[in-house]
C-alpha positions as CSV (number, residue, x, y, z in Angstrom):
1,M,-2.8,31.1,14.2
2,R,-3.0,31.8,17.9
3,A,-4.1,29.8,20.9
4,L,-6.8,27.2,20.4
5,G,-9.3,29.1,22.4
6,V,-8.9,32.0,20.0
7,V,-8.6,29.9,16.9
8,A,-11.6,27.9,17.6
9,A,-13.8,31.0,17.4
10,G,-13.1,30.8,13.6
11,L,-15.2,27.7,13.5
12,A,-18.3,29.8,13.8
13,L,-17.3,31.9,10.9
14,A,-16.1,29.2,8.6
15,A,-17.9,28.1,5.5
16,C,-19.9,24.9,6.0
17,A,-18.4,21.6,5.0
18,T,-20.4,18.5,4.2
19,T,-21.3,17.0,7.6
20,N,-23.2,14.2,9.2
21,G,-24.2,16.4,12.0
22,E,-27.9,15.7,11.8
23,R,-28.9,13.1,14.3
24,A,-30.5,10.4,12.2
25,T,-32.3,7.6,14.1
26,A,-32.2,4.5,11.9
27,S,-35.5,2.8,11.2
28,S,-36.6,-0.3,9.4
29,A,-37.7,0.4,5.9
30,S,-40.0,-2.6,6.1
31,A,-41.8,-2.1,9.4
32,G,-40.8,1.4,10.6
33,R,-39.4,0.0,13.8
34,A,-37.2,2.5,15.7
35,L,-33.7,1.2,16.0
36,P,-30.8,2.5,18.1
37,D,-29.2,5.8,17.0
38,K,-26.1,4.9,15.1
39,N,-24.7,8.5,15.3
40,P,-25.2,9.7,18.9
41,F,-22.0,11.8,18.9
42,P,-22.2,13.6,15.5
43,S,-19.5,15.5,13.8
44,T,-19.7,19.3,14.1
45,Y,-16.7,19.8,11.9
46,R,-16.8,23.0,9.7
47,A,-14.0,23.8,7.4
48,Y,-12.0,26.9,8.2
49,P,-12.3,29.7,5.6
50,G,-9.9,29.4,2.6
51,R,-9.3,31.3,-0.6
52,P,-9.1,30.1,-4.2
53,T,-5.5,29.0,-4.7
54,A,-3.2,27.6,-7.4
55,V,0.2,26.1,-7.0
56,R,2.1,25.9,-10.3
57,G,5.5,24.7,-11.4
58,A,5.9,22.1,-8.7
59,T,6.4,18.3,-9.0
60,V,3.0,16.9,-8.2
61,F,2.3,13.4,-6.8
62,D,-1.5,13.0,-7.0
63,G,-1.7,10.3,-4.3
64,E,-3.0,7.6,-6.8
65,G,0.2,7.1,-8.6
66,R,0.3,9.9,-11.2
67,R,3.1,12.5,-11.4
68,Y,3.1,15.9,-13.1
69,D,6.5,17.6,-13.5
70,G,6.1,21.4,-13.5
71,G,2.4,20.6,-12.6
72,V,-0.5,22.7,-11.5
73,V,-3.0,22.1,-8.6
74,V,-6.0,24.4,-8.3
75,F,-8.4,24.4,-5.4
76,S,-11.4,26.5,-4.4
77,G,-14.4,26.3,-2.1
78,G,-12.6,23.6,-0.1
79,E,-12.3,21.2,-3.0
80,I,-9.7,20.3,-5.6
81,V,-10.7,22.0,-8.9
82,A,-8.0,20.8,-11.3
83,V,-4.7,19.0,-11.3
84,G,-2.4,18.4,-14.2
85,G,0.6,19.5,-16.2
86,A,2.0,22.9,-16.9
87,D,-0.8,23.7,-19.4
88,T,-3.6,23.2,-16.9
89,P,-5.7,26.4,-16.9
90,I,-5.6,28.7,-13.9
91,P,-8.8,30.7,-13.3
92,E,-8.7,34.4,-12.9
93,G,-8.6,35.9,-9.4
94,V,-6.9,33.0,-7.6
95,E,-3.8,33.3,-5.4
96,V,-1.0,31.8,-7.4
97,I,2.0,30.2,-5.6
98,D,5.2,29.5,-7.3
99,G,6.1,25.9,-6.7
100,A,9.3,25.7,-8.8
101,G,11.7,23.3,-7.3
102,K,9.1,22.1,-4.7
103,F,6.7,19.2,-4.5
104,V,2.9,19.0,-3.9
105,T,1.1,16.0,-2.5
106,P,-2.2,15.2,-0.9
107,G,-2.1,15.5,2.9
108,V,-0.6,12.5,4.7
109,I,-3.2,10.1,6.2
110,D,-2.2,8.1,9.3
111,I,-4.3,5.1,9.7
112,H,-2.9,4.2,13.1
113,S,-2.5,6.9,15.7
114,H,-3.2,7.3,19.4
115,L,-2.9,11.1,19.6
116,G,-5.5,12.6,22.0
117,D,-5.9,9.2,23.7
118,Y,-2.2,9.1,24.8
119,P,-1.4,12.8,24.6
120,S,1.7,14.8,25.5
121,P,2.9,15.0,28.1
122,G,2.8,11.2,28.5
123,V,1.8,11.0,32.2
124,P,-0.5,8.4,33.8
125,A,-3.3,10.9,34.1
126,H,-3.3,11.1,30.3
127,S,-3.3,7.3,29.7
128,D,-6.7,6.8,28.2
129,G,-6.1,4.4,25.2
130,N,-6.5,0.9,26.8
131,E,-9.6,-0.1,28.7
132,A,-7.6,-3.0,30.1
133,T,-10.4,-4.3,32.4
134,S,-11.6,-7.0,30.2
135,P,-10.3,-8.7,27.0
136,V,-13.6,-7.9,25.3
137,T,-14.5,-4.2,25.3
138,P,-16.0,-3.3,21.9
139,Q,-18.4,-1.0,23.8
140,V,-15.8,1.7,24.4
141,W,-15.1,4.4,21.8
142,A,-11.7,6.0,21.3
143,E,-13.3,9.4,20.6
144,H,-14.5,9.6,24.2
145,S,-10.8,9.8,25.3
146,V,-9.6,12.2,22.7
147,W,-8.2,15.4,24.2
148,P,-8.3,18.0,21.4
149,Q,-5.6,20.1,23.1
150,D,-2.9,17.4,22.6
151,P,0.1,19.3,21.3
152,G,0.8,16.2,19.1
153,F,-1.9,17.2,16.6
154,A,-0.2,20.5,15.7
155,R,3.2,18.8,15.5
156,A,1.9,16.1,13.1
157,L,0.5,18.9,10.9
158,A,3.5,21.2,10.9
159,N,6.3,18.6,10.8
160,G,4.6,15.8,9.0
161,G,1.9,17.2,6.7
162,V,-0.7,15.0,8.4
163,T,-4.2,16.2,7.5
164,T,-6.3,13.2,8.5
165,L,-5.7,10.5,11.1
166,Q,-7.5,7.5,12.7
167,I,-7.4,7.3,16.5
168,L,-7.5,3.8,17.7
169,P,-7.8,2.3,21.2
170,G,-4.8,0.3,22.4
171,S,-4.1,-3.4,21.9
172,A,-4.3,-4.8,25.4
173,N,-7.7,-6.4,24.4
174,L,-8.9,-8.8,21.8
175,F,-11.7,-6.3,21.1
176,G,-10.3,-2.9,22.0
177,G,-13.2,-0.6,21.0
178,R,-14.2,1.7,18.2
179,S,-11.8,4.0,16.4
180,V,-12.6,7.5,15.2
181,T,-11.3,9.4,12.2
182,L,-10.3,13.1,12.7
183,K,-9.5,16.1,10.5
184,N,-6.3,17.5,11.9
185,V,-7.6,21.0,12.8
186,P,-7.8,22.9,16.0
187,A,-11.1,22.6,17.7
188,R,-12.6,22.9,21.2
189,T,-14.3,19.4,21.1
190,M,-13.6,16.0,19.6
191,Q,-16.8,16.5,17.5
192,G,-15.3,19.6,16.0
193,M,-12.4,17.5,14.6
194,K,-14.5,14.4,13.6
195,F,-14.3,13.6,9.9
196,P,-17.8,14.0,8.5
197,G,-19.4,10.7,7.6
198,A,-16.3,8.5,8.1
199,P,-17.2,5.0,9.1
200,Y,-16.1,3.7,12.5
201,G,-13.4,1.1,12.8
202,L,-13.2,-1.7,15.4
203,K,-9.8,-2.3,16.9
204,M,-9.0,-6.0,17.4
205,A,-5.7,-7.5,18.5
206,C,-3.9,-10.8,18.0
207,G,-0.9,-12.4,19.7
208,E,1.2,-11.4,22.6
209,N,-0.6,-8.4,24.1
210,P,-3.9,-9.9,25.1
211,K,-2.4,-13.1,26.3
212,R,0.2,-11.3,28.3
213,V,-2.2,-8.8,29.9
214,Y,-4.9,-11.4,30.9
215,G,-2.7,-14.4,31.3
216,A,-0.9,-12.6,34.1
217,R,-4.3,-12.4,35.8
218,N,-4.9,-16.1,35.3
219,T,-7.9,-15.6,33.1
220,L,-8.8,-16.2,29.5
221,P,-6.9,-15.6,27.2
222,A,-3.5,-16.8,28.4
223,T,-2.5,-18.4,25.1
224,R,-3.0,-17.8,21.4
225,M,-5.5,-20.6,21.2
226,G,-7.3,-18.8,24.1
227,N,-7.3,-15.6,22.0
228,I,-9.1,-17.3,19.1
229,A,-11.5,-19.2,21.3
230,L,-12.7,-16.1,23.0
231,D,-12.8,-14.2,19.7
232,R,-15.1,-16.9,18.2
233,Q,-17.2,-17.1,21.3
234,T,-17.8,-13.4,21.2
235,W,-18.6,-13.4,17.5
236,A,-21.2,-16.1,18.0
237,K,-22.8,-14.0,20.7
238,A,-22.8,-11.0,18.3
239,Q,-24.5,-13.1,15.6
240,A,-27.3,-14.0,18.1
241,Y,-27.7,-10.3,19.1
242,Q,-27.9,-9.4,15.4
243,R,-30.6,-12.0,14.8
244,K,-32.7,-10.6,17.7
245,W,-32.7,-7.1,16.3
246,R,-33.4,-8.2,12.8
247,K,-36.4,-10.2,14.0
248,Y,-37.6,-7.1,15.9
249,A,-37.2,-4.9,12.8
250,E,-39.3,-7.4,10.8
251,D,-41.9,-8.5,13.3
252,G,-42.2,-5.8,15.9
253,G,-43.0,-6.4,19.5
254,D,-40.8,-5.3,22.4
255,P,-37.3,-4.3,21.3
256,P,-34.4,-6.4,22.7
257,D,-32.3,-4.9,25.5
258,R,-29.4,-2.9,24.1
259,D,-25.9,-4.2,24.6
260,L,-23.4,-1.6,23.5
261,A,-20.6,-4.1,23.1
262,M,-22.7,-6.4,20.8
263,E,-24.1,-3.3,19.0
264,T,-20.6,-2.5,17.8
265,L,-20.0,-6.1,16.7
266,A,-23.4,-6.2,14.9
267,G,-22.3,-3.1,13.1
268,V,-19.2,-5.0,11.9
269,L,-21.4,-8.0,10.8
270,D,-23.6,-5.5,8.9
271,G,-20.6,-4.1,7.0
272,E,-20.9,-0.7,8.6
273,I,-17.8,-0.8,10.9
274,L,-14.4,-1.7,9.5
275,I,-12.0,-4.1,11.2
276,Q,-8.6,-2.7,12.0
277,N,-6.7,-5.7,13.4
278,H,-3.4,-5.4,15.3
279,C,-1.5,-8.5,14.2
280,Y,2.2,-9.3,13.7
281,R,2.7,-12.9,12.6
282,A,1.7,-14.3,9.2
283,D,0.2,-17.5,10.7
284,E,-2.1,-15.5,13.0
285,M,-3.2,-13.3,10.1
286,A,-4.2,-16.4,8.2
287,N,-6.1,-17.7,11.2
288,V,-8.0,-14.4,11.5
289,I,-8.9,-14.5,7.8
290,D,-10.5,-17.9,8.3
291,M,-12.3,-16.8,11.4
292,A,-13.7,-13.8,9.5
293,K,-15.0,-16.1,6.9
294,E,-16.6,-18.3,9.5
295,F,-18.6,-15.4,11.0
296,G,-19.2,-13.4,7.9
297,Y,-17.1,-10.2,8.3
298,K,-14.1,-8.8,6.5
299,V,-10.8,-7.6,7.9
300,T,-10.0,-4.2,6.3
301,A,-6.4,-4.0,7.5
302,F,-3.8,-5.7,9.6
303,H,-1.8,-3.2,11.6
304,H,1.9,-3.5,12.4
305,A,1.9,-6.6,10.2
306,V,5.7,-7.2,10.2
307,E,5.3,-10.6,8.6
308,S,2.9,-9.6,5.8
309,Y,5.6,-10.2,3.3
310,K,5.3,-13.9,4.0
311,I,1.6,-14.0,2.9
312,A,1.5,-11.0,0.6
313,D,-0.2,-13.1,-2.1
314,L,-2.9,-14.2,0.3
315,L,-3.5,-10.6,1.4
316,A,-3.7,-9.5,-2.2
317,K,-6.2,-12.2,-2.9
318,E,-8.4,-11.3,0.1
319,G,-8.2,-7.6,-0.6
320,I,-6.7,-6.8,2.9
321,C,-4.4,-3.9,3.5
322,S,-1.3,-4.0,5.7
323,A,-0.4,-1.0,7.8
324,M,3.3,-1.3,8.5
325,W,6.4,0.4,9.9
326,A,9.5,0.9,7.7
327,D,11.9,-0.8,10.1
328,W,10.5,-1.0,13.6
329,Y,10.7,-4.7,14.5
330,G,12.5,-7.1,16.8
331,F,11.4,-5.6,20.1
332,K,9.3,-8.7,21.1
333,M,9.1,-12.2,19.8
334,E,6.1,-11.8,17.5
335,S,8.0,-8.9,15.8
336,Y,11.2,-10.8,15.4
337,D,10.9,-11.8,11.8
338,G,10.4,-8.3,10.5
339,V,12.4,-7.2,7.5
340,P,13.0,-3.6,6.2
341,E,11.8,-4.7,2.7
342,N,8.3,-5.6,4.1
343,I,6.4,-2.7,2.6
344,P,7.9,-2.9,-0.9
345,L,7.5,-6.7,-0.9
346,V,3.8,-6.4,0.0
347,H,3.3,-3.7,-2.6
348,N,5.2,-5.7,-5.3
349,A,2.8,-8.7,-4.7
350,G,-0.1,-6.5,-5.6
351,A,-1.4,-6.1,-2.1
352,C,-2.4,-2.8,-0.4
353,A,0.6,-1.3,1.5
354,I,0.3,1.5,4.0
355,V,2.9,3.3,6.2
356,H,1.6,4.0,9.7
357,S,3.0,5.5,12.9
358,D,1.5,4.2,16.1
359,D,3.7,6.8,17.7
360,A,3.5,10.5,18.6
361,N,7.0,11.1,17.2
362,G,6.8,8.8,14.2
363,I,3.6,10.6,12.9
364,Q,5.8,13.6,12.3
365,R,8.0,11.8,9.9
366,L,5.8,9.3,8.0
367,N,7.2,10.7,4.7
368,Q,10.7,9.7,5.8
369,E,9.5,6.3,6.9
370,A,8.0,5.7,3.5
371,G,11.3,7.0,2.0
372,K,13.3,4.4,4.0
373,A,11.0,1.6,2.8
374,L,11.2,2.8,-0.8
375,A,15.1,2.8,-0.6
376,D,15.1,-0.7,1.0
377,G,13.0,-2.0,-1.9
378,R,15.2,-0.5,-4.5
379,R,18.3,-2.0,-2.9
380,M,16.8,-5.4,-3.4
381,G,15.7,-4.6,-7.0
382,I,12.1,-3.5,-6.5
383,R,11.9,-0.3,-8.5
384,I,8.9,1.6,-7.3
385,P,8.6,5.2,-8.6
386,D,8.2,8.0,-6.0
387,E,4.7,8.9,-7.2
388,I,3.6,5.3,-6.7
389,A,5.1,5.0,-3.3
390,W,3.1,8.1,-2.2
391,T,0.0,5.9,-2.4
392,W,1.2,4.3,0.9
393,L,0.5,7.6,2.7
394,A,-2.6,8.8,0.7
395,I,-5.1,6.8,-1.3
396,N,-4.3,3.4,0.4
397,P,-5.0,4.5,4.0
398,A,-8.0,6.5,2.7
399,R,-9.4,3.3,1.2
400,A,-8.8,1.3,4.4
401,M,-10.6,3.9,6.4
402,G,-13.6,4.2,4.1
403,I,-12.9,7.8,3.1
404,A,-11.3,7.5,-0.3
405,D,-14.3,9.0,-2.1
406,R,-13.6,12.3,-0.3
407,T,-9.8,12.5,0.4
408,G,-6.5,10.6,-0.2
409,S,-5.7,12.1,-3.7
410,L,-5.6,15.3,-5.6
411,A,-8.7,14.7,-7.7
412,P,-11.4,17.2,-8.7
413,G,-14.2,17.3,-6.2
414,K,-12.2,15.8,-3.3
415,M,-11.3,17.7,-0.2
416,A,-8.5,20.1,-0.8
417,D,-6.1,18.5,1.7
418,V,-2.8,19.6,0.2
419,V,0.9,19.8,1.3
420,L,3.5,22.0,-0.4
421,W,6.9,20.5,0.4
422,N,10.2,22.4,0.2
423,A,12.0,19.3,-1.3
424,N,11.2,15.8,-2.5
425,P,9.0,14.6,0.4
426,F,11.0,11.3,0.7
427,S,14.1,13.2,1.6
428,V,15.2,13.5,5.2
429,Y,15.6,17.2,4.5
430,A,12.0,17.8,3.3
431,R,9.6,19.8,5.5
432,P,6.1,21.0,4.8
433,E,6.2,24.6,3.7
434,R,2.4,25.0,3.6
435,V,-0.5,22.7,4.6
436,W,-4.1,23.3,3.6
437,I,-7.1,21.3,5.0
438,D,-10.3,21.7,3.0
439,G,-8.6,24.5,1.2
440,A,-7.9,26.5,4.3
441,L,-4.2,27.4,5.0
442,M,-3.6,25.7,8.4
443,F,0.2,25.9,8.5
444,D,2.7,28.2,6.8
445,A,6.4,27.8,7.8
446,A,7.0,31.4,6.9
447,D,4.2,32.9,8.9
448,P,4.2,32.4,12.7
449,A,0.5,33.3,12.9
450,R,-0.2,30.1,10.9
451,R,1.3,27.7,13.4
452,P,-1.5,26.3,15.6
453,V,-0.8,26.3,19.4
454,S,-3.2,24.8,21.8
455,D,-4.2,26.4,25.1
456,F,-2.3,23.7,27.0
457,E,1.0,24.6,25.3
458,L,0.7,28.2,26.4
459,G,1.3,26.9,29.9
460,Q,0.8,28.8,33.2
461,P,2.0,32.3,33.7
462,G,5.1,32.8,36.0
463,E,5.2,35.3,38.7
464,G,6.9,37.8,36.5
465,D,4.1,37.5,33.9
466,V,1.2,38.3,36.3
467,K,0.1,41.9,35.9
């Protein structure tokens, strides 16, 4: 695979994937009132061309907790066709890859990334992830900062087997803005990477970051009580905005003035936008859960969540996921009580556990991060099988991102997002050997032409290169 400018031309030739590209203006079923367009920047993603393929003889983790030794995975037309044991039939005419001694998993899904918004090289001109001009900025959308040429995308693919990732705004603000979910493919535009039909997320933040940023400016919030007070005040305003639009949809008349910030929050209250909440401390997570009940929304996942182990039973009861690091803690006071057993303890309590990166380097080794957490759990007596632990990188983040019906496991009918690893993927020695996205071979360690390189990485020609 050559430079992005060349590779992207393949988009026009690719077979069509399911897409939400049509601009659909929502309307009221009862009164036919025109409502604001909920999809003004539609996905133009098209799957790259693939070929019918079967991997046989590998150890298969299906992403939902099942394991097949000497298993078979078959995919065609961009979808998983079959997965099972050695006796799984392989259709005629497919490319068959010998997976003996190797492992097959669904593609890694990172629920918390800033690639494209904080791209490499990390210079101030590229710092586009925090709209730190107000503690309440739900009107901004992370996708409008995404730079598709960020070299980090290709590194996450080739080194980490990452096929899908959620790009979030930063955590300077209580309401940081909308997230966007991307397929990890080369494209000329953000829309060309945008996961078709994936729901938006709203990034919120607790704790030290908002009070530090705005307290230094002598404005609200400067304390944790100020954080919650401004959160509640903003949600009350959003409820009033929601009521105005519902009344207009039912009764007609002049439509209310649009407020893009309140429009996002109304989408949360309507259950269309998922809350992805940066929060470290257990007590603050509990406060947020009560606040969500007060205003009628649900937290989908707490991110970073280094103290989730303290309230794992509560998180299980509320059906809230925790996106966590394996052992990144202690770098500020709210992260002080992190423990390396956090992830297995949350999992063992029956709650939803996810391994995330929040880092351009960490996203290249999420499999190893999960392996560290798995080992830490086993050392304290929590015996979690490898195939179960892979749910932390596959079906669990897919569920928390609202895309589990299409990806996150090797199940017939789902997107053929597949990684062939050269060893047990929890090993520090494991590397992706091949990575398919929607059945298209996007990376092949043995084929230099299948290693995506963006135009930016090609650099500028030196004097000796100019002809």
